[in-house]
N, C-alpha and C positions, 0 to 999 in steps of 0.2 A: 248513439252507442247502445248496443243491445244488452239485455240482461239475461243471463243463462243460469242454469242450475249450479254451475261451478262457481258462480259469484256469491252463493248464499252465505259463505263465511264472512264476507266483508260488507254486504249490502243489506239494507232493509228492504224486504220484498213483499209483494202481495202475490196472489195466485190468479191466473187467467183460466177460465173454464170455457170449453169449446161449444157448449150447448147441446152436445149429443152423447158423450160418454164420460166426461170428466166430473169428478166429485171428490170429496175428502170424507172418510169415515172415521169416527171416533167411538171409543167405548162410552157408555152412558155415564154422564157426570152426576145425574140424579134423576129419579123418577118424577117426571113433570106432571103426572096425573093429579088433578085436583089442587095443584100448587100455584101460588102466585109466581109470576115470571116476568122478566124483562129480557128482551132479545135486542142486541145492538150489533150493527154491522155496517161497514163502509162498502158500497157497491157502485160499480161502473157497469151500466146495462148497455149491451150492444144492440139489443132488440127492444124497440120502444112499444111494439104491439105484438106480444108473443102469440103464435098460433096454438101453443099448448102451454099449460101451467109450467112455470119455472121456479123451482124451490131455491130460496136463499138458505133456509135452515129447516131441518126436520128433526124432532125428537121422536124416534121411531117406536112404533108398536111392534108386536111380535112379527118376526119375519122381515123386518126392515121397512114395512109399509108406513103410511102416514100416521102420525100421532098428534103432536103439537107442531104446527107448520106456519112459516112466514114465507110468502111467495109472491111472485108476479102472476096475476090471473091472466087467462087467455082472452084475447079479443078486446081488451080494454087498454087503451094507450096510457103508458106511464102511470099505472095504478099499482096498489099493494093490497094483499089480503092476509089476514091472520085467521087461523082455523084450529079448532080443537075437535078431533074426530070422536064421535060417539054414536049411540043409537040414533040420535039426532045431533048433528054437528053444530057447534058454535061457529059462526062465520061473520067476519066483518071485513068489508071491502071498501076501499076508498073510491072516490070519484076519479075520473080520468084526469090527466094533465097535472099530476102532483109532483113530478120531478122531471129533470131533463136527462134524456139518454145521452150516452157518449161523453159523460164526465162523472167525476166522483160525487156521490151523494151519501149522506148519512141517513140510514133507515133504523128506526127503533119502534118496538111495540111493547106495551105493558098490558098485563091482565091480572086480575086479582085471584084467578083460579076457579071462580064459580062458573061452571059451564052453562048454567041456565040464564046467564046475564050477558048477552053479547055486547051490550052497550058499555060494559065495564072494561072492555078492551079498547086501547087507544093507540093509534098509529101516528108516528111523527116522521117528517122528512126535513132534514137539516134543522131540527130543533122546533119545528112548528107542527101542531097537530093538523092532520088532513081533514077534509070533509068526506062524508061517506055516502056511498050509493046503495049499500046493502048492510043490514044488521040482522042476524038470525040468532036466536037463543038455541042452546043445545040441551042434551040430557044423556045420561048413561055413558060417561066418557070412557073411551078405550084406554087401557093401560099403555103408557108410553115410557118404557124403561129398557128399550133394546138398542141403545146407541144413538149418537148424534150424527147428522150428516150436514155438510156444507155443499151447496150446489147440486143437490139431487137427493135420491133416496136409495138405500142399499138393496132394495128388492128388485129394481130394474132401472133402465135408463130412459124412462118415459117422462121424467120431470126435470131434466137437467137445465141448469142455469147457463146462459150465454153472456159472459162478461167477466168482470174482475171482482174479487172479494178480498177484504182486508179487515183485521182487528175485530173478529167476531167475539162477542161476550154474552154470557147468559147468567142472570141472577135469579135466585129463588126469592124474589120480592119485587115490588113495584118501585121503580126508580123515582126519585124526587124530581120536581121541576128543575131544580138547580143542576142535578146530575144530567138530566136530559140535555140541557143547554150546554153544559161543559163537554159532554161526549160529542155533540154536534160541532163544537168549535175545534175538536181534534184531540182532546184529552183521552188517553186510552182507558179501557175498562179496568186495568190494574190500579188506577188511581182511586177506584171506588170498590175496595175489597170486601165490604160487608156482604156476606151471602153470595159473593161471586163464585159460581160453581164451575164455570167454563170460560176459558179465555185462551185463544191461540193467536199471538201477535203475528204469526206467519213470518217470523224473522229467522234467518238461517234455516236449520232443519225444521220441518213442520212437525208439530206435536203439541198436544194439549197440556199446557202448564198446570192445569187444574184437574187432572184425572186420568192421564194415560196417553200413550203414543197414538199417532194418527196412521191411517192407511191411505196412501195416495192412490187414487184411481185416475191416472192422467193428471192434468193441469200443468201449467208452466209458470215459472216465476215472471214477475212483471213489476214495473215501477210502483212504489207505494204511494198512497195519498199523504197529504200533509198531516202529520201527527205530532202532538206536543209531548215531549218526553222530559222527565225530571232527570237531571244529571247533577253530580256533586260539583260545587264550586270549589276547586282545589286551591284557589288563592284566597288568602285572608291576611290582613295586617298582623304583624307580630307585635302583640301587646305585652309590654314588659310586666312580668309578674302574674300574667293571666294564667289560670289553670287551663289545661287542654280542654278543648270543646269539640263537639261534633261539627263537621263542616256544614255550613248552611246549604240550602238547596235553592236552585233557581230553575226556571222553566226556559226551554228553548224550543223553537219550531224547526223541525227537520223536514225538508222538502226534497224528495227524490225526483229529478227532472229528466231522467234518461228515457229515451224513446224505447218502446218495446221492440 
């Protein structure tokens, strides 16, 4: 069964990016320059060894070019890079073979905001920190307050992602070990609201629930990864004489299994 744009009102969907022209542009949720940050996203990578860099997330500098970036580096199989652009850029790149292409993986990076300390950035795949092939310290960070992009950068189509993205979230802090584990298990960013600056669950109409509407540049809807949502338990025993109370909450796992 296919998933189309007309299904958005009824289905939980992710977005599929074609690797050449597709991306989603958002207004800036906050100026990431010099700030602690956590970036979380579910990704299905169609290309296991990109011939060019593929952006998962970019907090843009002036003109939409790179600022704070999380991406797949070129020429390194199933690796990830975090970078903060500056006079000298902070760069941290994982070793190869950190995830499996052609399936959903949870990617997350944290950094304390100090561009001079590359080793204070940490990349996680499915809840486990990766090993690193490159760590470079930076200086003179470029201001990054000109919008967020998923799957590319707004200045051109030279860094487009090939695959699927879902549940992006960005915090103005470093996530805790427990939060990292929970996000990798499938709990959404909205379950951890403290200093959550950006979250677009990509459900129904695309739009940043934490700061403004999105501009779609291509992309198509596609089946969502397994995400654990909180829903109200609308059944509870009728206790005689008990005062009205809030409904309790329970968790349930929602899995969309329709073929693209």
